[in-house]
N, C-alpha and C positions, 0 to 999 in steps of 0.2 A: 636921878632918872628921869632921858623925855618920855615924854608923851606920845613921840612918836616915832622910835626906835621902831624900826624893820622887823616885820615879824621871822620867824627862822624857814630858811627855804628845804621846809620839807615836801617831798610828792606823797601819795598816793595811787597803787596801782591796783586796780580788780578786772575782770572782763576786757580786757586789751586797751581799756580807759585811762588815764592820766589823769588825775585831782590835783592839782597847786595849791599847795595852802601858804604862801607865803604873802598873800595874800587872804582876808579876813573871808570864811565861808559859813552863810547858814544854815543849819540843820532848819529845817523844817518839820516837826512833829504831828503826825497824824496814824493820831489813838483808832485802833479797829475796837474799840471794847463797850462794853458796857457799864462799865464803872470807873473808868478813872474820875482822876478828881475834878477834875474841870472841862472834859469833854466827852464825859463820857454817854454812848449814845447817840453822839449823833453821828458818826463815818463808819458806823460800821455793818453798813451795806455796801457790798462792790459797789453799784452804781455812786451812791454818796462818799464813798475815800479817794473815789479813783476823780469826782468834781473837784474834791475840796485837794487834792493832789496839785490836780490844772490852777488853780489859785494861788495855792503856795512856791510854784514854779513861778509864776506869773507876778507874785509878790517878790522875788531875788532870789528863791531858797537852791542852793546848788545841789543840798541831799535830804531825799526824802526820808526819816527815820517812821516807819512802823510797828507799832508797837498791839502785840493782841493779846496782854496779859498786863492788866493795873499792877505796878507795884507799891502805889499809895499806902500807906501805913493802913496796917491791917488787912487789906487788898483779901478776896477768897481765893486759895489755892486751883488756877482750872489745869484741866488736863490737856497733854498733850494732846489730843484727838481735836478738842474744842481749839488751844492756840492752831492747830494747824490749818481748820477750815477755818480760823477766823484769816488768816496773814497770808497764805499761801494762796487762795483765789483774788486777791486784793495784787497779792505782787505780781501774778498774771498778767489782771486786766489793767497793771501800771505799766507795765513791760512789753504790752503789746498797745497801748493807744497811745504812748509817748517815747517810746524805741528805745534802742539800746544806749543812749548819749546818757541821760538821766543817769547820778547816784542815786543808789533803795540802800537802803538799814534797815537791818530788823534788830527788835531789841527784846532779844528774848536771854533768856539763861539754858535753853534747851537745847543740847544737840539736835535732839532729830531731827526739830522745829526747823533748826537752821541750816539745815543740811536740804530738805527737804523749799526753805526757799533761795538756795543757793541754786538748786537746779533748776528754781522759776524766773530768777535772772536777778538775788542782791547781789550785793557788790560787797554792805559792811554787813560783820556782826557788833553790834552793839549790847553788851552783858552787862548789868546792876551787881552781878556776882562774881565776875572778873576773873569768868569759866571753871569757877570752882565746882560745879555740875559737875556729877559722876561719866564722866567718857567729852567731858568740855572742850577740855585742851587738846585732847586727843581728835577731837574734829576738829578746830581748828590748825592743827597743824597738817590736817587732809587738806582741806579748802583753801589751804592758804590764801586768805584774802585778809585786810585790813578790820582787825577788831579792838574793841574800845574798851580798855580795864578799868573796871569804875569803885572807889572806895568801899566798902558799905561795911557796916559790921550786924554778926548776924543774920532777920529774913526781916520783909515787910512790914510783920506779925511782932519783930520783938525790939528792933533797934532802935527803939528810941531809949530802950532799958542799957543800952552800950553807949552813949553818951556821953563817955568820962575818959575826959583825956587831960594830962597834966603838959602838952604842948602837941596843942590839935596839926599843925604845921608836920611839924619833925615826924609825928605818930603815924600821921595819914605816908608821909611819904614812903614811912620806913614797912607799913605794912603794902604798900600797895609796890615797892619792893622788892618784896619777899612774892607776891601773885608775880611780878615781872619774867622773875629768874625762874619759878615755878615754870610760866608759858614756855620762855626759852628754852628749859629743859626739855618740855615734851616734844619740843620739835616749831615751835613757835616758829616766824622767822621773825627777826629783831623789827625790822622796817615794817613788817606790817600791825606795830605795836599803837594806839594810840592810848592816851591817861586821862584820867575822866577822877579829878578831886572825887565830887560824889556829894554835891550841895545836896542838899536836903534827904539825905540818908546816914543815920547813926548820930546829928549833931543839932545843937541848938544856935539859939541868937548868938553868943559868943562866936562861938567857934568858926561859923560860919562869916562872920566881920575878921574873922582873926586872918583865913581861908581868904574873903576876896581883895586883904590885904596885903598877900604874902606870897600870890600866886606866883610870882617871879619865880619860886625858889623852886617850880616842879618843872624847871629847865633842866635841874640837873638828871632827870632824865633821858635829855637829849633824845624826846620823839614828840610829836603832835599835842596837843592841850586841845583838850573838848569841854567846855564850859557849858550846863546846864541847870539856871536858876529859874528858871521859866513860870510864874504864877505861884510858885513855891509858899510852905506859912514863910520861911523867912523875909520875905517881902512885906507879909502881909506884917509881923512883927515888925518892921522899920514904920509900915505909915500909921500904925499903933502909935510908935515910940514918940511921933512927930507933933503931935501936939495937936495936927488940922483935924476939928471936929469931922469935916466929910470924909476923911480916909479911915475913919475909925470902922475897924471888924471889914475890909474889904471883899468882896467878894474876888473868887480868881480873875475875873475876866480884868478887873481894876487892876489890875497890879501890873501889866505891862509894860507901862510908862517908866514905871522903878525897875523892872526886870531889864527894859533897854539901855537904861541907863548903867545895872551892871554889865553887860553882856560890853558896854562898850570900856569899861573898867577893866574888863577879862583881856582885853585886845590889847590895849593900855600894856597888858603884864605877860602878855605872848603866846597867849591864846588865840589858836585860830581857826576852829569851829565850835559856833555859839547857836545852840542848842537851845527852839521855841517853838512857841504857840503861835506869835504874832508877825513873820517871817517880815510884812511892811514894815512896819515898826525897826525891828531891831539891822533891815538890810539897809536904812537908811543914814541909821546913826553910823552902822560902820563905813556905809560912803564918804559921808566924812570926817572920818577918823584918815581915812585911802587917801583923799585930796589932800587935807594937813600935813598927810606924812612924804605924799610926795614933793609938795611945796614946799615943807623943809627940806628935805633931801639938794630938790634943785637950788636952794637959795645961794 
């Protein structure tokens, strides 16, 4: 397989805008939580969130992904009211500050939160539970906006107990297929669906290696693929296995280089959206891939 195959010619529409995914797009992570694993508490005020959003946009983000509930292993459950109080004011403030042209995603599984966020100006629903919460599929159909369906087993508190696969690629595709079909039956538009294999959720080191080397198999969905492994434990395991002393026991922020390399490997296999904390680094890598891809096609 060539390293520079063109990305599928997918487009997303929301709020009167169109997002062209024939070129890789960077999704910048904006956690407005006190307990996210790498940046909890840094941006959970409206002013600090808006300032960080500006930095992410300047660094090359095409989408800002706002999260009001941590989904790290063993994260505390957040009430609907608390999640609303975190997400909605930030969404409103960002939309007021930067206008209607930027793309805002909400990282939530709560249909009530997503409804309020959409009313405040959000464009995309990023759901790690793939619309399995009560009322989520009906809400997605009603809102008629792009929705990311991620693969996970169990809940953040239990998911590590379910990291047991005979063939992880085949099983993840099969289980995601069920979620896609259920969403379609509930009235979710096929053109709104985005696929996320769920790196970091109910998977171990070997599972991640197998998924990352076979991402092209997810083209079977004929929908955009979102890849998100930024700062996760898998990257720490990669660094630990290197044998290089300076990389042992890495902190989350020290994994951005290897995370950007993983994102580039994902783009090479057809991923249209890369979700990351470190937008500038990933955007530079994606820009290199784009220019080399253009060069190959014109040669």
